[in-house]
N, C-alpha and C positions, 0 to 999 in steps of 0.2 A: 388130294390137294386141289385148290381151285386153279383153273386156267387163268392166264392173264386176261382173257376176254371176260370171264365171269367176275374177276376182281374188279375190273373197271365198271361193269354193269352194276355190281353191288354197291360200289363206292358212289357212282354217279346217281344211282337210284335215290340216294338220300340227298342229292345235291341239285339235280336238274329241275327246271321249272317248265311248265307247259309252254308250248310255242304260241299259245293263244293269249298269254298274259303272265306277268310276274307273280310270284308267290308273295303273300303278305308276310310281314315280320312274324306274326303269330304262327302261320303255317311253317315258316322256316324254323322257328324256335321249337316246334313240336317234333321235328325230325331229329334223329340221333346225329350228334356232331361227328362221330368217328365210327367207322365199321371196323371193329377190332379184329374180327376174324379175317377180313381181307388184309388189314395192316400187318398181321402176323404171318400171313401166307408167304412162304419163301418162293413159291412157284411163279409169282407175278412180278418179281423184281426186274425181269428183263435185263439181267446183269451183263454188262460188257466188261471183260477183263482187260484192264489197261496195263497191268503188270502182275504176273502171277507171283506166288510166294517166292521170296528171295530174302537173303540176309539184310538186316538193317545196316546202313553204312557205319562201319567201325565197331559193330556189336554183333559178332557171329552168334551169340546166344539168343538173339531176337530176330524174328522174321516178320515180313510185311507182305500184304497183298493189296493191290490198288484196283478198285473197280468203279464203275458208274452204274447207278441203279435208278429205276423209276420209283419216285416217291408216290405219285398218283397222276391221274389225268384230272387236272383241276377243274376244267370245264371241257366240253366236247372239242376234241382235236388239240388240246393243249396239255401235253404231258410235262411234268416237272421231273427232270433228271439231275441228279447231284452225285459228285464224287464221294467215295468212301475209302478211307485207309484203315485196314485191319492190321493190328499188331498183336503178336502172341509170342510166347517162348518158342525157341527153335526145337526144343525137345520136351518130352513129358506129355502127359495127358491133356485133354481139352480144358480150357479155362472155365472154371465154375464161377469165378468172380470177374465181372466185366464192367469196365468204365465206358460210358457213352459221352463223348464230348464233340468238339468241333474243329474244323480246319477251314482253309480258304477254298475258293471255288475252282482253282486251277485243276485241270486234268492232265497236266504235263508230267507230274511226278508225285509219288506218295508224299504225304505230309511228314514233316519232321516232328517227332514227339518233343514235348516240353521236358525239361529235366525231371520234373516230378512224374510225368507220365512214363518216361523211360525207366525211372527207378521202380515204379510199380510193376512194369512188365519184367524187367531184368532181375529184380531182387525178390519179388513176391509172386510172380506168375500170374499177374492180373492181365486179362485180355483187354485191348483198347480198340474201340470203334469210333473213328472220327469222321463226321460227315460235313461236307462243304455246304454252308448255308450263309446267306447274308441278307442285306436289305433287298426287297423284292425287285427294285429297279436294276440291281446288279446281277440277278439270277437270269439264266437263259430262258427265253431270248432277251438278251441285255437291252434295256431301254424300252421293252415292250410288255414284259410280263406284268408289271405294275399297272399298266394301262388296262389290260384285260381284266385284272383283278378288280379295279375300280368300276369298270363297265358292268361286270357281273354283280358286284355289290349294289350298285345303283339300281340295277334291273330287278334283283331278287330280295334285297334287304337281308340277305343271308350272311351270317358272320363266318361262314366257311370261306368267304372271299375276303379275308382279312389276314394280316401278317401272322398273328398269333396262331391261326389254324395251320398254315403251311409250315411255320417254324416247328410247332409241336409234332406235326406229321414227320418232319425230317428226322427228329431224334428217335421216334418210334420205329421208323423204317430203317434207321441205322442199326438198331438192335436186331431187326429181322435179317438184315444183311449179314450180321455176325452169326446169327443162328443158322444161316444157310451154309456155314462152314463147320459142320459138326466135329470134324477132326481137330479143329482149333478152338471152337467155342461151344460150350453147353451151359448156358447161363443159369445160375441159381440165384446169386446175388448180383444186382445191377444198380450201379450208381450213375446218375446223370448229373452233369454240371455244365455251366457256361455262364457268360456274362452278357447283360443287356438283352438283345434279341435272343441270344442263345440261353440266357437265363429264363426268359419267357418260354422258350422251347423246352427247357428242363422242367419247368413247373407243369406245363401242359402234359408232357409225357408222364410225369409222375402221378398227376391227378387222374389221367384218362386210362392209363395202361398199367395193369397190375403186375406186369413182368418187372417193372422197376420197383426196387426195394428201398432206394434212398435217393434223395435229390439235394443238391447244394446250388441253388440259384444265387447268382451274384448280380448286384445292381438290377434287380427285377422286383416287381411289386407283390408282396404278400397280401396287401390290401390296397384298394384304391385303383385309380386309372393312371397309367403312366403317360407323362408328357403332354397333358392337355387333351382337348376334345378331338375326336376322330373327324368331326365335321368342322373344317377350318372356316372361320368366320363367325363362330359362335362363342369365341372367347369372351369372358366377362370384361367389362370396361376397366375394372381395377387392374387386371392383368395387362391389358393393352397399354394403359397409362404408365404402369410401373416399368414396362419394357422400354417405352419411349424415353422415360426419364433416365433409365440405365444407359442407353445409347448417347443421350445428351451429356451425361456425366462422363462417360467414356471418352467422348470427343473432346471434352474440356480438360481431360487429364486429371480428373478427380479420383479415379479408382485405383491408381497404381498399376494399371495394366497398359500394355502397348496398344493404342487405339486401333490402328489399321489392321494389325494381325488378328486381334481379338474379334473385331467386327467381322472380318472375313470368315474366320473359323465358325463363329456362331451363325452367320448367314448360310454358310455351306451346310451346317448341321440342320438348320431349319428347312433347307431345300430337300435334304434326304427325307426328313419327316413328311414334308408335303407330298412327296412322291408316293407315300404309302397311305394317304388319307384322301378324303373327298372334300369338296368345298360346299358351302351353304348354297351357292348358286346351282351347283350340279344337283344337289339333293332336291331343291325346290323344283328345278326343271324336270326331274324324274317323277314328280308328283308326291314326294314324301310329305307326311304331315309334320307339324311341329313336334308332336309327341314322338314320332318315329325318329326324328332328328335328335331329339334329346336322349332317347333311349339307346342310340347306337353305341355311344362310347362305353357305357357299362356292359352292354351285351357283348361287345367286341372283346373285352378283356376278362370277362368272368371265367372263361375257360382256363385262365392261367393263375387265378387267385386262390391260393391254397386255403385261405381262411373261409372261403365259401364252401369248402368240402372237408374241413378239418376233422370233424368227428368221424366221418367215414374213413378218412385216410389214416387216422390214428388206430381205428379199429382194424384196418388192414395191416397195420404194422409198418407203414412207410416212415422211414426216418427222414426228417426234414431239418435243414440248417441253412438259413438265409444269411447272406452277407451283403450289407447295404451301406449307404452313406447318408449322413444327415442333410447334406446339401444337394441331393439328387432328386429332381422332380419325377424321375421314373419310380421312385419309392416315396410318394408324397404323403401317405397317411400313417406315418410312424406314431404320431401322438394318439390317433384313434386305435391303432394296433395295440399300443401299450395299455389303453383303457380296457379294451374288449378281450384281449388275449395276453395278459401279463406274463404267462408262462411260455409264450411263443419262443422257439429256439432261434436266436438271431444274434448276429454280431453287427452292431451299428458303429461305423467308423465316424467319430466326431470330425466335422469339417470335410468328410469324405464326399468327393464329387464323382460324377458318373464315369468319366473317362474322356475319350476324345482327344483332340490335338492339344499338345502343350502350348501351342500358340494362342489358345483361348484363355490362357492364364490359369488353367486347372493344375494346381500344384499338389493335390492330394487325391489322386485317382484311385478309387477303391480297389480295383482288381490288382493294382501294383503294390499295394501295401504289404508289409511283412505279415501283418496279422492274417490277411486273407490268404496269402500264399501258404503260410504255415497251416492255416485251418483246412485247406484242401487236403494236404498230405495227412494230417492228423485225423480228419473225419473219414477219409478213405480207409486208412488202416484200422480205425475204430470199427467202421461198418463191416469191412471184409473179414477182419481177423480178431476183433476185440482187443486190439493192441493197446488201447487206453479207454478210460471211461469218457462218456460224454458229460457235459456240465449242465445241470438244471439252471434255468434263468433265476437270478437272485431276486429276492423280495426287496423292495425299496420303500423307505419312509423318509419324509423330509419335513423340515420346519423352516419358516421364513420370518425373520425379524426385521420389519421395515425401519425401525428406529436405528438399529445398529448396521442395517444392510447386510446381515449375515444369513447365508443359506447353509443349513446343516443337513447332511444326507447320511443315512445309515443303510447299508445293505446286508442281507443275511442269505447265505446259500442253504436252501432247504435240504440239499443232499450232502452237506458237510464239506463241500469243496473249500480248499484253502489256497487261493491263487497267490502267486509270488509277486504279481504286479497288479496294482489296483489304483484307479484314478477316477476322480470326479471331473466331468467336463460340463461347461455351461456356455450359453450364448444369450446375449441381451437383445431384445426387441427384433427378433428375426423377421425377415420379409416373408410374404406369403408364398407358399409352394406354387410352382408353375411359372413364377416370375424369374427373370434373369438375375436380379440381385440376390435372390434366395440361394443361388448356386455359389455365391461368393461370401456368404455370411461367415464371420470369424468366430472361433471358439477358444476358450481358455481352459486350463486344467490345473489340478493340484492333486498330489498323492493322497491316498486314503490310508489310514492307520488301522491295524488290527485292534479291535476292542472287545473281542470275545470269540468263542468257538464259531468259525465260519462267518464272522461278522466284521465289517469294516466301516469306518466313518471318516468323514472329511467336512471341513467348514470352508466356505468361500466368502470373503468379505468383498462386496461389490463397490465400485466407485460411485454408483448412483442407484436410485430406485427406478427400475425399468417398468415399462408397461407390460412386457412379457418376459418371463425368465424361463428359458428352455434348458434342460439338463438331462444327463444320463451318466451312468458309470460304465467303465470298460475294465475288463479283468482278463488276465492271462495266467493259465495254470499249466505247468509242464508235468507230464506223467510218462514214464518210460522213454524220456527224451523227446516226446512229442508235445509241442506247445499248442494249446487251444485257447482261443480268445472268444469271450461272449460278453454281452452287454446286458444291462438292466433294461426294463421297459423305458421308452422315451417319455419324459415328463415335462409338464409346463405348469408354472404358477403365474397367476395374474395379480401382482402385488397391489 
């Protein structure tokens, strides 16, 4: 096994730049993003035991161990260390099925398992590894780590100094921390899940590390770049103007939202995003070219976009199931996803928003919906134990009659699935993604009727002819008591 010193030398060898000058973006891109041998090496975790194996509170059949590990030395002299809570059955052999997910950053006590996670351990013998990870400004050293990240990004143009890289590292190293406890964990099937930044981490881990056999990212981008440009100040004028108009309408009481609380919540969210990005002024001062500035955003996020690697991942056998919302700019390219990958395994929540504070007026936060909570349990039991079948994405056909203003949609399930709940959802004249009003667009629905084997149809009569008509279908099928919801590809008609 590699020593801690050799681990850091191997990892940093792909990261460091010459003291005589910064590497070019081309040089950085040519280097491997992740040293998998070092990532999987249990000898370099530098584990501190915060609490050794002990019974889970109120559940003597479940035990936990609480540790802190070294994720990596991100740049010379700056180690990233994060807490990990390991949970496993108190008796029996080591867990072959392992869930990797997330907890808070506190090192004071082991993380409490969610009801679903506790059920998986207690009733099904699944091992759980939770790693504490958050926005970069909240990770140790608090208030400083993100500044160092930006400094190294500006100096090197290397996307290893971006949030997606360290988030993905965290989940991969969490699995290594579990593997360092062979009496409790001997992973064979590994499911990663998480929402938002943790969804990005899930995708990176699944793409980059073949130890992971399934991923369920939530409110994370299967295609496209989440949340706008990484170089702030390069936003297109249409986005800037749309956001200005949104705040003007908010202040005037036109949006049905509480102006002061909504404005504060959105500005605080924008501040968190700013802490993890660079500015146009900073990039120009560092000597970046216009092309390097334009290329940074897609380069920063490509490591987490499964569609960029889909053929390879399918060949490897990675099971993929995304859960996103129509109104979430972290998943902005759903229309393009539907065009290019109509069979992509996804559940799109109509009107679903990213999350964040309720004070922002977000009333349909995707991670809290019943569909997504049920999907996690059903997908986990499907992957680990074949407890139910997965559902193939339905084929969708539509017709639009401008004279009668009728949209007719038919879906057919190629695998013969017969869902018990089927609905057509639509939205008129949606705002453009990345704008604030996009997050508050309204959706309507109508039930779909069975019209043939594994076939369902619905008609929607609109009150006007829109410029843009967006729609999709949502379906729930229960098998062996396990409900699973999937959606059709996202569609648009320009009448």
